[in-house]
Backbone as CSV, one residue per row, in Angstrom:
resi,resn,N_x,N_y,N_z,CA_x,CA_y,CA_z,C_x,C_y,C_z
1,MET,-1.515,0.770,-15.881,-0.106,0.599,-15.609,0.045,-0.342,-14.411
2,LEU,1.036,-1.192,-14.448,1.300,-2.086,-13.317,1.630,-1.290,-12.067
3,TRP,1.133,-1.778,-10.917,1.359,-1.075,-9.658,2.846,-0.877,-9.388
4,SER,3.651,-1.913,-9.591,5.085,-1.802,-9.265,5.764,-0.719,-10.108
5,LYS,5.374,-0.623,-11.370,5.957,0.392,-12.247,5.482,1.797,-11.854
6,LEU,4.193,1.914,-11.553,3.632,3.196,-11.146,4.254,3.676,-9.837
7,LYS,4.345,2.792,-8.880,4.949,3.104,-7.576,6.383,3.603,-7.757
8,LYS,7.143,2.896,-8.546,8.541,3.268,-8.794,8.631,4.639,-9.468
9,ARG,7.755,4.889,-10.430,7.771,6.160,-11.152,7.453,7.332,-10.214
10,ILE,6.432,7.171,-9.371,6.039,8.253,-8.458,7.117,8.470,-7.404
11,GLU,7.578,7.393,-6.772,8.576,7.523,-5.707,9.898,8.071,-6.220
12,SER,10.194,7.896,-7.491,11.438,8.444,-8.045,11.394,9.969,-8.110
13,ASN,10.204,10.558,-8.018,10.064,12.019,-8.025,10.201,12.638,-6.644
14,PHE,10.216,11.815,-5.600,10.358,12.347,-4.247,11.743,12.940,-4.071
15,CYS,11.849,13.996,-3.263,13.164,14.578,-3.003,14.052,13.502,-2.365
16,GLU,15.322,13.585,-2.622,16.277,12.535,-2.241,16.196,12.156,-0.766
17,GLU,16.055,13.133,0.104,16.053,12.884,1.541,14.826,12.125,2.023
18,LEU,13.762,12.102,1.212,12.525,11.419,1.631,12.271,10.107,0.898
19,LYS,13.135,9.754,-0.028,12.910,8.526,-0.797,12.826,7.280,0.075
20,ASP,13.563,7.233,1.162,13.519,6.072,2.051,12.497,6.242,3.169
21,ARG,11.899,7.419,3.285,10.971,7.680,4.388,9.502,7.674,3.964
22,VAL,9.222,8.012,2.710,7.847,8.024,2.214,7.666,6.854,1.251
23,THR,6.616,6.082,1.505,6.353,4.882,0.723,4.893,4.856,0.283
24,LEU,4.680,4.396,-0.936,3.322,4.167,-1.425,3.019,2.678,-1.271
25,PHE,1.781,2.374,-0.886,1.389,0.996,-0.603,0.032,0.731,-1.242
26,SER,-0.144,-0.474,-1.791,-1.445,-0.858,-2.330,-1.597,-2.369,-2.274
27,THR,-2.800,-2.793,-1.924,-3.120,-4.213,-1.929,-4.580,-4.381,-2.288
28,TRP,-4.953,-5.571,-2.729,-6.357,-5.840,-3.026,-6.753,-7.135,-2.370
29,TYR,-8.056,-7.245,-2.103,-8.579,-8.398,-1.378,-9.109,-9.439,-2.354
30,LYS,-8.420,-10.570,-2.447,-8.801,-11.626,-3.385,-10.125,-12.286,-2.998
31,GLN,-10.388,-12.422,-1.698,-11.609,-13.072,-1.242,-12.846,-12.200,-1.445
32,GLY,-12.668,-10.972,-1.745,-13.795,-10.054,-1.894,-14.567,-10.225,-3.182
33,GLY,-14.048,-11.004,-4.108,-14.738,-11.238,-5.366,-14.458,-10.195,-6.432
34,SER,-13.777,-9.135,-6.077,-13.490,-8.072,-7.037,-12.065,-7.576,-6.863
35,PRO,-11.302,-7.544,-7.944,-9.939,-7.019,-7.826,-9.900,-5.531,-7.501
36,GLY,-11.027,-4.838,-7.600,-11.088,-3.430,-7.260,-11.153,-3.171,-5.765
37,ARG,-11.535,-4.191,-4.996,-11.628,-4.016,-3.549,-10.241,-4.099,-2.939
38,GLY,-9.935,-3.163,-2.074,-8.639,-3.187,-1.416,-8.360,-1.871,-0.741
39,ARG,-7.109,-1.683,-0.454,-6.718,-0.432,0.195,-5.361,-0.003,-0.331
40,ALA,-5.109,1.289,-0.198,-3.832,1.871,-0.593,-3.510,2.952,0.428
41,ALA,-2.236,3.288,0.525,-1.849,4.261,1.543,-0.544,4.939,1.173
42,VAL,-0.340,6.090,1.821,0.951,6.775,1.806,1.479,6.652,3.226
43,LEU,2.714,6.172,3.335,3.348,5.980,4.637,4.524,6.934,4.793
44,LEU,4.620,7.531,5.961,5.764,8.370,6.310,6.418,7.731,7.519
45,ASP,7.672,7.342,7.379,8.394,6.636,8.438,7.588,5.434,8.927
46,LYS,6.991,4.695,7.967,6.209,3.474,8.200,4.906,3.701,8.959
47,ILE,4.469,4.953,9.039,3.196,5.280,9.672,2.259,5.804,8.583
48,GLU,1.058,5.245,8.532,0.098,5.623,7.510,-0.409,7.050,7.746
49,ILE,-0.241,7.890,6.725,-0.714,9.273,6.839,-1.817,9.585,5.838
50,TYR,-2.056,8.686,4.901,-3.141,8.851,3.934,-3.638,7.470,3.556
51,GLU,-4.958,7.301,3.540,-5.516,5.992,3.229,-6.597,6.097,2.169
52,ALA,-6.579,5.140,1.272,-7.658,4.948,0.302,-8.142,3.515,0.508
53,ASN,-9.392,3.363,0.922,-9.906,2.050,1.293,-11.270,1.857,0.657
54,THR,-11.389,0.841,-0.181,-12.635,0.610,-0.901,-13.795,0.344,0.051
55,ASP,-13.592,-0.481,1.059,-14.676,-0.809,1.988,-15.122,0.416,2.781
56,LYS,-14.171,1.200,3.294,-14.532,2.418,4.026,-15.223,3.415,3.111
57,TRP,-14.763,3.492,1.878,-15.365,4.394,0.899,-16.817,4.009,0.643
58,LEU,-17.077,2.705,0.451,-18.436,2.235,0.210,-19.342,2.507,1.405
59,MET,-18.867,2.216,2.609,-19.661,2.454,3.808,-19.957,3.946,3.977
60,ASN,-18.970,4.774,3.753,-19.147,6.228,3.862,-20.152,6.721,2.829
61,LYS,-20.059,6.199,1.631,-20.962,6.616,0.553,-22.403,6.216,0.875
62,LEU,-22.589,5.019,1.434,-23.933,4.565,1.796,-24.506,5.364,2.966
63,GLU,-23.663,5.683,3.937,-24.136,6.334,5.160,-24.290,7.845,5.020
64,THR,-23.352,8.498,4.344,-23.359,9.965,4.345,-23.362,10.599,2.958
65,ASN,-23.092,9.818,1.934,-22.960,10.347,0.576,-21.913,11.455,0.521
66,ASP,-20.880,11.306,1.345,-19.791,12.281,1.441,-18.631,11.787,0.569
67,ASN,-17.932,12.676,-0.102,-16.846,12.281,-1.003,-15.460,12.589,-0.455
68,ILE,-15.316,12.623,0.858,-14.009,12.914,1.441,-13.045,11.751,1.218
69,LEU,-13.522,10.545,1.437,-12.675,9.364,1.267,-12.564,9.007,-0.209
70,ILE,-11.457,8.383,-0.558,-11.339,7.827,-1.908,-11.099,6.335,-1.781
71,GLU,-11.363,5.625,-2.858,-11.133,4.189,-2.833,-9.858,3.848,-3.604
72,ARG,-9.444,2.611,-3.490,-8.152,2.179,-4.018,-8.002,2.455,-5.520
73,PHE,-9.031,2.173,-6.297,-8.962,2.380,-7.736,-8.696,3.849,-8.066
74,GLU,-9.366,4.752,-7.347,-9.158,6.185,-7.567,-7.735,6.597,-7.173
75,PHE,-7.210,6.005,-6.099,-5.831,6.237,-5.665,-4.877,5.962,-6.831
76,HIS,-5.051,4.821,-7.491,-4.198,4.462,-8.628,-4.376,5.441,-9.790
77,LYS,-5.629,5.809,-10.079,-5.890,6.756,-11.167,-5.229,8.104,-10.898
78,LEU,-5.291,8.552,-9.644,-4.672,9.830,-9.293,-3.156,9.763,-9.422
79,LEU,-2.566,8.638,-9.063,-1.116,8.498,-9.209,-0.711,8.475,-10.684
80,GLU,-1.538,7.875,-11.525,-1.260,7.896,-12.965,-1.341,9.331,-13.491
81,GLU,-2.318,10.072,-13.007,-2.444,11.490,-13.373,-1.207,12.255,-12.906
82,TYR,-0.766,11.980,-11.694,0.413,12.637,-11.118,1.629,12.446,-12.026
83,SER,1.786,11.239,-12.538,2.987,10.933,-13.314,3.029,11.625,-14.675
84,SER,1.912,12.212,-15.084,1.898,12.850,-16.406,1.692,14.365,-16.362
85,CYS,1.782,14.960,-15.186,1.530,16.404,-15.056,2.804,17.170,-14.709
86,SER,2.767,18.449,-15.039,3.867,19.330,-14.634,3.723,19.626,-13.145
87,ILE,4.779,20.117,-12.529,4.738,20.424,-11.099,3.721,21.532,-10.818
88,GLU,3.570,22.472,-11.731,2.585,23.536,-11.552,1.171,22.966,-11.509
89,GLU,0.871,22.025,-12.411,-0.443,21.388,-12.429,-0.675,20.572,-11.160
90,LEU,0.364,19.908,-10.687,0.239,19.093,-9.475,-0.087,19.951,-8.264
91,LEU,0.591,21.063,-8.133,0.385,21.946,-6.978,-0.989,22.614,-6.994
92,LEU,-1.601,22.721,-8.161,-2.918,23.341,-8.290,-4.056,22.320,-8.401
93,SER,-3.735,21.057,-8.306,-4.736,20.010,-8.447,-5.840,20.149,-7.402
94,LYS,-7.028,19.693,-7.743,-8.140,19.714,-6.785,-8.075,18.525,-5.835
95,HIS,-7.145,17.606,-6.070,-7.043,16.384,-5.263,-5.959,16.517,-4.194
96,GLU,-6.355,16.287,-2.972,-5.450,16.371,-1.821,-4.239,15.449,-1.982
97,LEU,-4.452,14.237,-2.463,-3.352,13.284,-2.632,-2.285,13.840,-3.568
98,ILE,-2.704,14.368,-4.683,-1.760,14.901,-5.667,-1.012,16.113,-5.116
99,ARG,-1.736,17.053,-4.505,-1.076,18.244,-3.947,-0.112,17.859,-2.830
100,GLY,-0.493,16.885,-2.009,0.380,16.451,-0.922,1.674,15.849,-1.435
101,LEU,1.566,14.972,-2.420,2.781,14.359,-2.982,3.633,15.386,-3.726
102,ALA,2.994,16.399,-4.286,3.751,17.455,-4.979,4.654,18.216,-4.004
103,ILE,4.230,18.318,-2.747,5.034,19.018,-1.741,6.408,18.362,-1.580
104,ILE,6.457,17.049,-1.704,7.738,16.350,-1.509,8.424,16.015,-2.833
105,ASP,7.908,16.558,-3.914,8.492,16.341,-5.231,9.813,17.102,-5.331
106,LYS,10.805,16.468,-5.934,12.128,17.094,-6.056,12.103,18.347,-6.932
107,ARG,11.058,18.541,-7.710,10.950,19.724,-8.566,10.476,20.960,-7.807
108,VAL,10.083,20.787,-6.548,9.654,21.917,-5.717,10.859,22.413,-4.933
109,GLY,11.197,23.663,-5.115,12.349,24.250,-4.443,11.966,25.007,-3.184
110,LYS,12.982,25.552,-2.521,12.772,26.270,-1.262,11.841,27.476,-1.417
111,ARG,12.040,28.243,-2.453,11.222,29.439,-2.643,9.744,29.072,-2.763
112,ARG,9.460,28.037,-3.521,8.076,27.610,-3.684,7.517,27.058,-2.369
113,LEU,8.343,26.353,-1.599,7.915,25.843,-0.292,7.576,26.992,0.657
114,ILE,8.429,27.990,0.684,8.217,29.137,1.574,6.906,29.857,1.240
115,ASN,6.583,29.938,-0.034,5.387,30.659,-0.463,4.111,29.819,-0.448
116,MET,4.214,28.569,-0.029,3.037,27.703,-0.023,2.067,28.090,1.063
117,ASN,0.804,28.049,0.702,-0.283,28.191,1.664,-1.371,27.223,1.215
118,ASN,-2.524,27.290,1.800,-3.621,26.401,1.427,-3.296,24.933,1.735
119,LEU,-2.730,24.699,2.911,-2.449,23.333,3.366,-3.591,22.906,4.280
120,GLU,-4.734,22.623,3.669,-5.949,22.425,4.443,-6.075,21.066,5.122
121,SER,-5.308,20.086,4.734,-5.459,18.757,5.339,-4.258,18.390,6.209
122,GLU,-4.498,17.511,7.138,-3.434,17.010,8.012,-2.356,16.305,7.194
123,PHE,-2.770,15.568,6.184,-1.848,14.866,5.287,-0.860,15.844,4.651
124,MET,-1.375,16.919,4.098,-0.519,17.905,3.450,0.380,18.618,4.457
125,ARG,-0.162,18.937,5.634,0.636,19.626,6.659,1.796,18.751,7.136
126,LYS,1.566,17.445,7.285,2.646,16.546,7.724,3.768,16.502,6.693
127,LEU,3.408,16.378,5.420,4.427,16.336,4.372,5.149,17.674,4.254
128,TYR,4.414,18.749,4.406,5.014,20.085,4.358,6.017,20.259,5.497
129,LYS,5.623,19.858,6.680,6.491,20.002,7.850,7.789,19.215,7.673
130,VAL,7.682,17.968,7.254,8.889,17.156,7.106,9.766,17.678,5.969
131,ARG,9.155,18.162,4.898,9.945,18.709,3.776,10.657,19.988,4.194
132,CYS,9.975,20.848,4.945,10.603,22.083,5.418,11.750,21.787,6.374
133,GLU,11.580,20.811,7.249,12.666,20.418,8.163,13.890,19.976,7.378
134,ILE,13.684,19.192,6.346,14.794,18.705,5.517,15.499,19.862,4.813
135,GLU,14.717,20.821,4.340,15.273,21.963,3.608,15.813,23.063,4.506
136,GLY,15.654,22.894,5.829,16.145,23.900,6.766,15.283,25.146,6.827
137,ILE,13.994,25.007,6.513,13.072,26.125,6.551,12.333,26.088,7.881
138,ASN,12.399,27.168,8.622,11.722,27.259,9.908,10.271,27.667,9.650
139,ILE,9.349,26.727,9.834,7.943,27.005,9.485,7.258,27.912,10.508
140,GLU,7.833,28.077,11.699,7.253,29.004,12.661,7.384,30.440,12.186
141,ASP,8.394,30.706,11.379,8.618,32.050,10.857,7.709,32.393,9.686
142,LEU,7.074,31.389,9.128,6.237,31.634,7.931,4.862,32.081,8.288
């Protein structure tokens, strides 16, 4: 799927109050010899809160064989997966990116937000905090 179409489809699922605050970003490096090389990110108020970077992913894989980072191509694949799943599947996904974006999905209501736990990453906690603030949910009480 074209990036512009995919981006539009995913961002259209964001709750109304965050549509102008959360942005998906992707670019590729033409000089790198491969259209797969590049980076992608999720931005909150123009600050990067999640990054997928092919070069960092490759270096991490060579140095530590750790799978914490994802690369740009996987970022796109996960967003395509996101666009075809129910909200229940998104919230239970094994992928941090998908679960994080599900938190700000307009299909998630207050009751589901209040009952959320398992926010193991900083990315997910930031999105949860901003979504709760918008919904008027005091997270200190949870």
